[in-house]
MOPAC internal coordinates of N, CA, C and O (Angstrom, degrees):
PM7 1SCF
backbone

  N    0.0000 0     0.00 0     0.00 0    0    0    0
  C    1.4508 1     0.00 0     0.00 0    1    0    0
  C    1.5221 1   108.13 1     0.00 0    2    1    0
  O    1.2310 1   120.93 1   -50.47 1    3    2    1
  N    1.2979 1   115.83 1   129.53 1    3    2    1
  C    1.4540 1   121.01 1   177.10 1    5    3    2
  C    1.5264 1   109.10 1  -132.81 1    6    5    3
  O    1.2310 1   120.80 1   -64.50 1    7    6    5
  N    1.3192 1   116.07 1   115.50 1    7    6    5
  C    1.4758 1   121.51 1   177.41 1    9    7    6
  C    1.5181 1   113.24 1    53.03 1   10    9    7
  O    1.2310 1   120.34 1  -133.93 1   11   10    9
  N    1.3014 1   116.96 1    46.07 1   11   10    9
  C    1.4562 1   121.51 1   176.38 1   13   11   10
  C    1.5097 1   115.49 1    82.14 1   14   13   11
  O    1.2310 1   120.31 1  -171.24 1   15   14   13
  N    1.3348 1   117.01 1     8.76 1   15   14   13
  C    1.4574 1   120.84 1  -179.98 1   17   15   14
  C    1.5303 1   108.62 1  -110.86 1   18   17   15
  O    1.2310 1   120.39 1   -55.45 1   19   18   17
  N    1.3279 1   116.85 1   124.55 1   19   18   17
  C    1.4642 1   121.80 1   177.36 1   21   19   18
  C    1.5206 1   108.31 1  -110.90 1   22   21   19
  O    1.2310 1   120.79 1   -47.01 1   23   22   21
  N    1.3281 1   116.09 1   132.99 1   23   22   21
  C    1.4644 1   121.31 1   177.05 1   25   23   22
  C    1.5166 1   108.55 1  -112.59 1   26   25   23
  O    1.2310 1   120.63 1   -53.89 1   27   26   25
  N    1.3249 1   116.39 1   126.11 1   27   26   25
  C    1.4600 1   121.87 1  -178.80 1   29   27   26
  C    1.5220 1   109.66 1  -101.55 1   30   29   27
  O    1.2310 1   120.80 1   -48.24 1   31   30   29
  N    1.3260 1   116.08 1   131.76 1   31   30   29
  C    1.4601 1   123.26 1   176.53 1   33   31   30
  C    1.5138 1   108.60 1  -128.13 1   34   33   31
  O    1.2310 1   120.08 1   -27.07 1   35   34   33
  N    1.3173 1   117.44 1   152.93 1   35   34   33
  C    1.4597 1   121.57 1   176.10 1   37   35   34
  C    1.5082 1   111.05 1   131.66 1   38   37   35
  O    1.2310 1   121.49 1    14.54 1   39   38   37
  N    1.3211 1   114.76 1  -165.46 1   39   38   37
  C    1.4558 1   120.56 1  -179.41 1   41   39   38
  C    1.5185 1   110.15 1  -126.35 1   42   41   39
  O    1.2310 1   121.35 1   -31.19 1   43   42   41
  N    1.3206 1   115.01 1   148.81 1   43   42   41
  C    1.4656 1   122.72 1   174.79 1   45   43   42
  C    1.5145 1   107.39 1  -134.47 1   46   45   43
  O    1.2310 1   120.38 1   -11.74 1   47   46   45
  N    1.3293 1   116.88 1   168.26 1   47   46   45
  C    1.4593 1   120.75 1  -173.82 1   49   47   46
  C    1.5219 1   114.05 1   -99.97 1   50   49   47
  O    1.2310 1   119.53 1   177.74 1   51   50   49
  N    1.3403 1   118.50 1    -2.26 1   51   50   49
  C    1.4673 1   119.55 1   179.41 1   53   51   50
  C    1.5235 1   109.58 1  -159.21 1   54   53   51
  O    1.2310 1   121.39 1   -17.39 1   55   54   53
  N    1.3371 1   114.95 1   162.61 1   55   54   53
  C    1.4653 1   119.25 1   175.95 1   57   55   54
  C    1.5220 1   110.53 1   -67.49 1   58   57   55
  O    1.2310 1   120.07 1   150.99 1   59   58   57
  N    1.3243 1   117.47 1   -29.01 1   59   58   57
  C    1.4633 1   120.42 1   177.44 1   61   59   58
  C    1.5309 1   110.02 1   -62.94 1   62   61   59
  O    1.2310 1   120.10 1   136.79 1   63   62   61
  N    1.3394 1   117.41 1   -43.21 1   63   62   61
  C    1.4629 1   121.05 1   177.29 1   65   63   62
  C    1.5284 1   110.79 1   -65.62 1   66   65   63
  O    1.2310 1   120.40 1   141.16 1   67   66   65
  N    1.3175 1   116.84 1   -38.84 1   67   66   65
  C    1.4651 1   122.73 1   177.69 1   69   67   66
  C    1.5253 1   109.79 1   -57.91 1   70   69   67
  O    1.2310 1   120.88 1   128.38 1   71   70   69
  N    1.3347 1   115.93 1   -51.62 1   71   70   69
  C    1.4608 1   120.66 1  -178.21 1   73   71   70
  C    1.5178 1   112.15 1   -67.23 1   74   73   71
  O    1.2310 1   120.33 1   139.03 1   75   74   73
  N    1.3271 1   116.97 1   -40.97 1   75   74   73
  C    1.4596 1   120.78 1   179.88 1   77   75   74
  C    1.5230 1   111.21 1   -61.21 1   78   77   75
  O    1.2310 1   120.25 1   138.42 1   79   78   77
  N    1.3112 1   117.13 1   -41.58 1   79   78   77
  C    1.4671 1   120.77 1   178.73 1   81   79   78
  C    1.5240 1   110.38 1   -61.74 1   82   81   79
  O    1.2310 1   120.67 1   137.36 1   83   82   81
  N    1.3299 1   116.33 1   -42.64 1   83   82   81
  C    1.4616 1   120.06 1   178.91 1   85   83   82
  C    1.5182 1   112.55 1   -64.67 1   86   85   83
  O    1.2310 1   120.43 1   134.66 1   87   86   85
  N    1.3314 1   116.78 1   -45.34 1   87   86   85
  C    1.4641 1   120.62 1   179.27 1   89   87   86
  C    1.5228 1   111.17 1   -65.38 1   90   89   87
  O    1.2310 1   120.41 1   141.03 1   91   90   89
  N    1.3252 1   116.81 1   -38.97 1   91   90   89
  C    1.4637 1   120.77 1   179.29 1   93   91   90
  C    1.5257 1   110.44 1   -64.66 1   94   93   91
  O    1.2310 1   120.51 1   136.02 1   95   94   93
  N    1.3272 1   116.64 1   -43.98 1   95   94   93
  C    1.4634 1   119.94 1   178.38 1   97   95   94
  C    1.5229 1   110.62 1   -62.00 1   98   97   95
  O    1.2310 1   120.08 1   140.28 1   99   98   97
  N    1.3166 1   117.46 1   -39.72 1   99   98   97
  C    1.4599 1   121.30 1  -178.65 1  101   99   98
  C    1.5221 1   112.43 1   -66.45 1  102  101   99
  O    1.2310 1   120.27 1   153.80 1  103  102  101
  N    1.3167 1   117.09 1   -26.20 1  103  102  101
  C    1.4666 1   121.39 1   179.09 1  105  103  102
  C    1.5245 1   112.50 1   -82.22 1  106  105  103
  O    1.2310 1   119.81 1   173.73 1  107  106  105
  N    1.3146 1   117.96 1    -6.27 1  107  106  105
  C    1.4559 1   122.37 1   179.54 1  109  107  106
  C    1.5262 1   109.39 1   -71.12 1  110  109  107
  O    1.2310 1   119.89 1   -49.17 1  111  110  109
  N    1.3336 1   117.81 1   130.83 1  111  110  109
  C    1.4668 1   119.91 1   179.47 1  113  111  110
  C    1.5317 1   111.50 1   -55.96 1  114  113  111
  O    1.2310 1   120.98 1   -46.71 1  115  114  113
  N    1.3120 1   115.73 1   133.29 1  115  114  113
  C    1.4558 1   121.37 1   179.09 1  117  115  114
  C    1.5206 1   114.44 1    92.80 1  118  117  115
  O    1.2310 1   120.33 1   170.28 1  119  118  117
  N    1.3361 1   116.97 1    -9.72 1  119  118  117
  C    1.4631 1   120.92 1   179.44 1  121  119  118
  C    1.5306 1   108.54 1   -97.22 1  122  121  119
  O    1.2310 1   121.00 1   -53.86 1  123  122  121
  N    1.3247 1   115.68 1   126.14 1  123  122  121
  C    1.4642 1   120.86 1  -179.09 1  125  123  122
  C    1.5245 1   112.45 1  -117.36 1  126  125  123
  O    1.2310 1   120.82 1   165.04 1  127  126  125
  N    1.3246 1   116.04 1   -14.96 1  127  126  125
  C    1.4606 1   120.48 1   179.56 1  129  127  126
  C    1.5192 1   108.82 1  -147.39 1  130  129  127
  O    1.2310 1   120.64 1   -39.66 1  131  130  129
  N    1.3223 1   116.38 1   140.34 1  131  130  129
  C    1.4605 1   121.82 1   178.51 1  133  131  130
  C    1.5218 1   109.04 1  -123.29 1  134  133  131
  O    1.2310 1   120.88 1   -52.04 1  135  134  133
  N    1.3193 1   115.93 1   127.96 1  135  134  133
  C    1.4620 1   121.52 1   172.34 1  137  135  134
  C    1.5211 1   105.71 1  -102.91 1  138  137  135
  O    1.2310 1   120.87 1   -72.87 1  139  138  137
  N    1.3220 1   115.94 1   107.13 1  139  138  137
  C    1.4637 1   120.89 1  -172.84 1  141  139  138
  C    1.5280 1   109.88 1   -95.09 1  142  141  139
  O    1.2310 1   120.92 1   -83.66 1  143  142  141
  N    1.3309 1   115.84 1    96.34 1  143  142  141
  C    1.4624 1   122.19 1   178.78 1  145  143  142
  C    1.5273 1   111.76 1  -100.28 1  146  145  143
  O    1.2310 1   120.18 1  -156.41 1  147  146  145
  N    1.3209 1   117.26 1    23.59 1  147  146  145
  C    1.4577 1   120.56 1   178.16 1  149  147  146
  C    1.5259 1   109.93 1   -69.75 1  150  149  147
  O    1.2310 1   121.08 1   -37.01 1  151  150  149
  N    1.3067 1   115.54 1   142.99 1  151  150  149
  C    1.4566 1   122.42 1   178.73 1  153  151  150
  C    1.5199 1   109.17 1  -105.97 1  154  153  151
  O    1.2310 1   120.70 1   -48.57 1  155  154  153
  N    1.3308 1   116.27 1   131.43 1  155  154  153
  C    1.4667 1   120.86 1   178.08 1  157  155  154
  C    1.5217 1   108.14 1   -90.04 1  158  157  155
  O    1.2310 1   121.05 1   -59.05 1  159  158  157
  N    1.3294 1   115.60 1   120.95 1  159  158  157
  C    1.4668 1   121.74 1   176.47 1  161  159  158
  C    1.5211 1   107.02 1  -121.48 1  162  161  159
  O    1.2310 1   121.43 1   -68.20 1  163  162  161
  N    1.3159 1   114.87 1   111.80 1  163  162  161
  C    1.4618 1   119.91 1  -178.82 1  165  163  162
  C    1.5145 1   109.92 1   -76.20 1  166  165  163
  O    1.2310 1   120.80 1   -43.00 1  167  166  165
  N    1.3272 1   116.07 1   137.00 1  167  166  165
  C    1.4651 1   120.81 1   175.05 1  169  167  166
  C    1.5164 1   108.66 1   -78.23 1  170  169  167
  O    1.2310 1   121.11 1   -39.51 1  171  170  169
  N    1.2958 1   115.47 1   140.49 1  171  170  169
  C    1.4529 1   119.39 1   175.50 1  173  171  170
  C    1.5192 1   108.15 1   -92.28 1  174  173  171
  O    1.2310 1   121.15 1   -48.43 1  175  174  173
  N    1.3047 1   115.40 1   131.57 1  175  174  173
  C    1.4516 1   120.62 1   179.15 1  177  175  174
  C    1.5190 1   108.99 1  -102.48 1  178  177  175
  O    1.2310 1   121.30 1   -38.99 1  179  178  177
  N    1.2881 1   115.12 1   141.01 1  179  178  177
  C    1.4542 1   118.41 1   177.95 1  181  179  178
  C    1.5236 1   108.44 1   -85.60 1  182  181  179
  O    1.2310 1   120.96 1   -56.54 1  183  182  181
  N    1.3081 1   115.77 1   123.46 1  183  182  181
  C    1.4620 1   121.50 1   179.16 1  185  183  182
  C    1.5174 1   108.65 1  -104.32 1  186  185  183
  O    1.2310 1   121.28 1   -46.51 1  187  186  185
  N    1.3163 1   115.16 1   133.49 1  187  186  185
  C    1.4625 1   118.47 1   177.70 1  189  187  186
  C    1.5105 1   109.67 1   -79.98 1  190  189  187
  O    1.2310 1   120.87 1   -38.96 1  191  190  189
  N    1.2837 1   115.94 1   141.04 1  191  190  189
  C    1.4609 1   119.45 1   176.52 1  193  191  190
  C    1.5183 1   108.84 1   -80.93 1  194  193  191
  O    1.2310 1   120.51 1   -17.24 1  195  194  193
  N    1.3145 1   116.63 1   162.76 1  195  194  193
  C    1.4512 1   121.88 1  -179.26 1  197  195  194
  C    1.5343 1   110.29 1   -60.39 1  198  197  195
  O    1.2310 1   120.15 1   144.65 1  199  198  197
  N    1.3133 1   117.33 1   -35.35 1  199  198  197
  C    1.4677 1   119.45 1  -178.68 1  201  199  198
  C    1.5266 1   112.33 1   -67.78 1  202  201  199
  O    1.2310 1   119.62 1   161.52 1  203  202  201
  N    1.3391 1   118.33 1   -18.48 1  203  202  201
  C    1.4645 1   119.51 1  -179.89 1  205  203  202
  C    1.5227 1   112.60 1   -90.74 1  206  205  203
  O    1.2310 1   120.20 1   174.87 1  207  206  205
  N    1.3328 1   117.23 1    -5.13 1  207  206  205
  C    1.4673 1   120.94 1  -178.76 1  209  207  206
  C    1.5163 1   108.64 1   -89.93 1  210  209  207
  O    1.2310 1   120.74 1   -51.05 1  211  210  209
  N    1.3289 1   116.19 1   128.95 1  211  210  209
  C    1.4739 1   119.98 1   178.04 1  213  211  210
  C    1.5072 1   109.36 1   -96.24 1  214  213  211
  O    1.2310 1   121.14 1   -40.80 1  215  214  213
  N    1.3274 1   115.42 1   139.20 1  215  214  213
  C    1.4761 1   121.22 1   179.36 1  217  215  214
  C    1.4824 1   110.50 1  -103.20 1  218  217  215
  O    1.2310 1   120.10 1   180.00 1  219  218  217

């Protein structure tokens, strides 16, 4: 933090987390500007195919 400016770096898993981090930082006393350099990296989920499901 320099003169009321906070810069965020790192990775998050969604745009909601990205925005929440920025809003949370902005609510911190003494912070007047946030530079949000967070990167959104989506997790890949493994989906089972129909042939792998047993009935």
